[in-house]
ZAKOL-914959 format. One line per field, with one value per residue: residue in three letters; x, y, z of N, C-alpha, C in turn. Coordinates in steps of 0.2 Angstrom, whole numbers. Each point is the difference from the previous one (the first is absolute). Example, Ala and Ser with C-alpha at 12.3 -4.5 7.8 and 13.67 -1.06 7.14 Angstrom:
<rs>
residuo: c(Ala; Ser)
n.px: c(66; -2)
n.py: c(-28; 5)
n.pz: c(39; -4)
ca.px: c(-4; 4)
ca.py: c(6; 6)
ca.pz: c(0; 1)
c.px: c(4; -4)
c.py: c(6; 5)
c.pz: c(0; 3)
</rs>
This chain:
<rs>
residuo: c(Ser; Thr; Val; Gln; Thr; Asn; Ile; Gly; Tyr; Ala; His; Phe; Cys; Ala; Arg; Arg; Tyr; Asp; Arg; Ala; Ile; Glu; Tyr; Phe; Glu; Lys; Val; Ile; Ala; Tyr; Asn; Ala; Asp; Ser; Ser; Leu; Pro; Tyr; Trp; Tyr; Leu; Gly; Ala; Ser; Phe; Tyr; Leu; Leu; Gly; Arg; Phe; Asp; Glu; Met; Met; Ala; Ala; Phe; Ala; Lys; Ala; Leu; Glu; Leu; Asp; Gly; Asp; Ser; Glu; Leu; Ala; Gln; Lys; Val; Met; Glu; Ile; His; Arg; Ala; Gln; Gly; Met; Thr; Ala; Ala; Phe; Val; Val; Trp; Asn; Arg; Glu; Leu; Glu; Lys; Arg; Ser; Arg; Lys; Thr; Tyr; Val; Pro; Ala; Tyr; Asn; Leu; Ala; Leu; Leu; Ser; Ala; Leu; Leu; Lys; Asp; Arg; Glu; Lys; Thr; Phe; Ala; Asn; Leu; Lys; Lys; Ala; His; Asp; Trp; His; Asp; Pro; Trp; Leu; Val; Gln; Val; Thr; His; Asp; Pro; Glu; Phe; Asp; Phe; Val; Arg; Asp; Asp; Pro; Arg; Phe; Arg; Glu; Leu; Val; Ala; Phe; Ser; Asn)
n.px: c(529; -3; -6; 0; 0; -4; -3; 0; -2; -3; -1; 1; -3; -4; 2; -6; 5; 1; 0; 4; 4; -3; 2; 6; 1; -1; 3; 5; -3; 0; 8; 0; -4; 2; 4; -3; -5; 0; 0; -5; -4; 1; -1; -7; -3; 2; -2; -4; 3; -7; 6; -2; -3; 5; 4; -3; 0; 6; 1; -4; 4; 6; -3; -2; 6; -2; 4; -4; 2; -1; -6; -2; 1; -3; -6; 0; 1; -6; -4; 3; -1; -6; -1; 7; 3; -6; 3; 6; -3; -4; 5; 5; -6; 0; 6; 0; -5; 4; 4; -5; -1; -7; 5; -4; 4; -5; -4; 4; -3; -6; 0; 0; -4; -3; 3; -2; -2; 4; 4; -1; 0; 5; 5; -3; 2; 5; 0; -2; 4; 5; -3; 1; 2; -7; 4; 4; -6; -1; 5; -3; -5; 0; -1; -1; -1; -1; 2; -3; -3; 7; -2; 3; 1; -1; 4; 4; -1; 2; 4; 3; -2; 1)
n.py: c(613; 6; 1; -7; 0; 6; -3; -6; 4; 3; -6; -1; 5; -3; -5; 1; -3; -1; 5; 2; -4; 2; 6; -2; -4; 6; 5; -4; -1; 6; 1; -6; 4; 4; 2; 5; -4; -5; 4; 2; -6; -1; 6; -1; -6; 3; 4; -7; 0; -1; -3; -6; 3; 5; -6; -5; 7; 2; -6; 0; 4; -2; -6; 4; 2; -6; 0; -5; 2; 6; -1; -4; 5; 5; -4; -3; 6; 3; -5; 0; 7; 1; 4; 2; -7; 0; 6; -3; -6; 1; 3; -5; -4; 5; 1; -7; -2; 3; -4; -4; 1; 3; 1; 1; 6; 2; -5; 3; 5; -3; -3; 5; 2; -4; 1; 6; 0; 4; -2; -7; 0; 3; -3; -7; 2; 1; -5; -3; 4; -1; -6; 5; -5; -2; -4; 5; 2; -7; 3; 4; -5; -3; -5; -3; 6; -3; -5; 4; 1; -2; -2; 6; -5; -2; 3; 1; -7; 0; 4; -3; -6; 4)
n.pz: c(771; -3; 3; 0; -7; 0; 3; -4; -6; 4; 1; -6; -3; 6; -5; 1; -3; 6; 2; -5; 1; 6; -1; -3; 4; 4; -3; -1; 6; -1; -3; -2; -3; 6; -6; 0; 3; -7; -5; 4; 0; -6; -1; 3; -4; -5; 3; 0; -6; -2; -2; 2; 8; 0; -1; 4; 5; -3; -1; 6; 3; -3; 4; 5; -1; -1; 4; 0; -6; 2; 4; -4; -5; 4; 1; -7; -2; 3; -1; -6; -1; 3; 6; 0; -1; 4; 6; -1; -1; 6; 3; -3; 3; 6; -1; -2; 5; 5; -5; 2; 7; 2; 4; 6; -1; 3; -4; -5; 2; 1; -5; -3; 3; -2; -5; 3; -5; 4; -3; -1; 8; 1; -4; 4; 6; -4; -2; 5; 3; -3; 2; 5; 2; 0; -1; -3; 0; -1; -5; 2; -2; -6; 4; -6; 0; 7; -6; -2; 6; 0; -5; -1; -3; 6; 5; -5; -1; 6; 1; -5; 4; 6)
ca.px: c(-3; 5; 1; 4; 6; 2; 2; 6; 7; 2; 4; 6; 3; 4; 5; -4; -1; -4; -8; -1; -1; -6; -5; 0; -2; -7; -3; 1; -4; -8; 0; 6; 1; 2; 7; 3; 3; 7; 5; 1; 1; 7; 5; 1; 5; 7; 2; 0; 3; -4; 1; -3; -7; 1; 1; -6; -5; 2; -3; -7; -2; 1; -5; -6; 0; 1; 7; 1; 7; 6; 0; 4; 8; 4; 1; 5; 7; 1; 1; 5; 5; -2; -4; 3; 0; -7; -1; 3; -4; -5; 1; 1; -7; -3; 3; -1; -8; -1; 2; -5; -7; 1; 1; 1; 8; 2; 2; 7; 3; -2; 4; 8; 2; -1; 7; 3; 4; -1; 0; -6; -6; 0; -1; -7; -5; 0; -5; -6; -2; -1; -6; -6; -2; -4; 2; 5; -3; 3; 7; 0; -3; 2; 6; 5; 4; 3; 8; 2; -3; 5; 4; -2; -4; -6; -4; -1; -5; -7; -1; -3; -4; -6)
ca.py: c(6; 5; 3; -4; 0; 7; -1; -3; 4; 5; -3; -2; 5; 2; -5; -6; -6; -6; 2; 1; -8; -3; 3; -1; -7; 1; 2; -5; -5; 2; 2; -2; 3; 6; -2; 4; -1; -4; 5; 2; -5; -2; 6; 0; -6; 2; 5; -4; -6; -6; 0; -6; 2; 5; -1; -2; 4; 4; -5; 0; 8; -1; -4; 3; 6; -4; -3; -8; -4; 3; -2; -7; 0; 3; -4; -5; 3; 0; -7; -3; 4; 4; 6; 4; -2; 0; 6; 2; -2; 4; 6; -1; -1; 5; 5; -2; 3; 8; 3; -1; 1; 4; -3; 5; 0; -2; -6; -1; 5; -5; -7; 3; 2; -7; -2; 4; 5; 7; 5; -3; 3; 7; 0; -2; 6; 7; -2; 1; 7; 4; -2; 1; -6; 1; -4; 2; 3; -5; 0; 4; -4; -7; -1; -3; 6; 2; 0; 6; 7; 3; 3; 7; -1; -4; 8; 4; -3; 0; 7; 1; -4; 2)
ca.pz: c(-3; -1; 6; 3; -3; 2; 9; 2; -3; 5; 4; -4; -1; 8; 1; 5; -6; 2; 0; -8; -2; 2; -5; -6; 1; 0; -8; -3; 3; -3; -7; -1; -7; -1; 1; 5; 7; 0; 0; 6; 4; 0; 2; 8; 2; -3; 4; 7; -1; 0; -8; -4; -2; -5; -7; -1; 0; -6; -5; 0; -3; -6; -5; 1; -5; -6; -1; 2; -2; 4; 6; 0; -1; 6; 5; 0; 1; 8; 4; -1; 1; 5; -1; -4; -7; -3; -2; -6; -6; 0; -2; -7; -4; -1; -2; -8; -3; 0; -7; -6; 3; 6; 6; 5; 2; 7; 1; -1; 5; 6; -2; 1; 7; 3; -1; 3; -5; 1; -7; -4; 2; -2; -8; -1; 3; -3; -5; 3; 1; -8; -4; 5; 3; 7; 6; 3; 7; 6; 2; 7; 5; 0; 4; -4; -2; 6; 1; -5; 2; 3; -6; -2; -7; 2; 2; -6; -4; 4; -1; -6; 0; 3)
c.px: c(6; 3; 5; 8; 4; 2; 6; 7; 1; 3; 6; 5; 3; 4; -3; -2; -5; -8; -2; -3; -7; -6; -1; -2; -10; -3; 0; -4; -8; -1; 7; 2; 3; 9; 3; 2; 5; 6; 4; 3; 8; 5; 2; 5; 7; 2; 2; 6; -2; 0; -5; -7; -1; -1; -7; -6; 1; -2; -6; -3; 1; -5; -6; 1; 2; 6; 3; 7; 5; 0; 2; 8; 4; -1; 5; 8; 1; 2; 7; 7; 1; -3; 3; -1; -7; -1; 3; -2; -6; 1; 2; -5; -3; 4; -1; -6; 0; 3; -6; -7; 2; 1; 2; 7; -2; 0; 6; 5; 0; 5; 9; 0; -1; 7; 6; 6; -1; 0; -6; -7; -1; -3; -8; -5; 2; -4; -7; -2; 0; -6; -6; -3; -4; 2; 5; -2; 3; 6; 1; 1; 3; 7; 6; 5; 4; 8; 3; -3; 4; 4; -3; -5; -7; -4; -2; -6; -8; -2; -5; -6; -7; -3)
c.py: c(4; 4; -3; -1; 6; 0; -4; 3; 5; -3; -3; 7; 4; -6; -6; -5; -7; 4; 2; -8; -1; 4; -2; -8; -1; 1; -6; -6; 2; 2; -3; 1; 6; 0; 7; -2; -5; 3; 4; -5; -3; 5; -1; -6; 1; 5; -3; -6; -6; 0; -4; 4; 5; 0; -3; 4; 4; -5; 0; 8; 0; -4; 4; 6; -3; -2; -6; -2; 4; -2; -7; -1; 4; -5; -6; 2; 1; -6; -2; 4; 6; 7; 5; -1; 0; 7; 3; -2; 4; 7; 1; 0; 6; 5; -2; 3; 7; 3; -1; 3; 3; -4; 6; 0; -1; -7; -3; 2; -5; -6; 3; 1; -8; -3; 4; 3; 7; 4; 0; 2; 8; 1; 0; 6; 6; -2; 1; 7; 2; -3; 1; -7; 2; -4; 3; 4; -4; 1; 2; -4; -7; -2; -4; 5; 3; 0; 6; 6; 4; 4; 6; -1; -2; 6; 4; -3; 0; 8; 2; -4; 3; 6)
c.pz: c(-1; 8; 5; -3; 3; 7; -1; -3; 5; 6; -3; 1; 7; 2; 5; -4; 3; 0; -6; -2; 2; -4; -7; -1; 1; -6; -4; 1; -3; -7; -3; -8; -2; 2; 6; 7; 0; 0; 7; 4; -1; 1; 8; 2; -2; 6; 8; -2; -2; -8; -4; 0; -4; -7; -3; -1; -6; -6; -1; -4; -7; -5; 0; -5; -8; -2; 2; -2; 3; 6; 1; 0; 5; 6; -1; 0; 8; 3; -3; 1; 5; -3; -5; -7; -3; -1; -7; -5; -2; -3; -7; -5; 0; -4; -8; -2; 0; -7; -4; 2; 6; 7; 4; 3; 8; 1; 0; 6; 7; -1; 2; 8; 4; -1; 3; -5; -1; -7; -5; 3; -2; -7; -2; 3; -4; -7; 2; 0; -8; -4; 5; 1; 5; 6; 4; 7; 5; 3; 7; 6; 0; 3; -4; -2; 5; 0; -5; 3; 3; -6; -3; -7; 2; 2; -5; -4; 4; -1; -6; -2; 3; -3)
</rs>
C-alpha cells in the first residue's frame, strides 16, 4: 500500500534501513506489481552494503517499469563484473536514452550518486533543477546524497529546490 511504502520511506530517510526494509517487504508481499517499494528496497540494501540483494531489487523494479532487457543486462554485469560495472552500464544506457526521450535527471543523479561521482551527481542535479524534475524534492532527504551534503553546491541546490 502507499501508506506502508511512505512509512518505509520515512524510516529510509531517517537512516533506519533495516526497519525500512521490513515495510518495503510487507508492501511487496501484498502487492508485488508496484515498482516503487522495490526501488526503495534496493536503495536500503545498497546503503547496508547488501549489494546482491540491492541489484535483485533494482532489477525487479526495472522489470516492473517495463525494462526487462536493461534489468537482465544489469544483473548479468553485476554477477560477472560487480556492482560498479553494472552501475556504469546502467548510467550509460540512461544517458543514451535521455538524448532521445525524457529520462528524469534525478534518476541520472541517483546513479551518479551510487557511483560516488561527485561532479556528475551535481551536473545531473542541476539538470533536474533546470528541468523542474518533480523527484528533486527528495534530494533533501535521500541518503544516497549524504556524500555530497557538505558541498556548498548541495546547500545552494537545496535552497533553490524548496
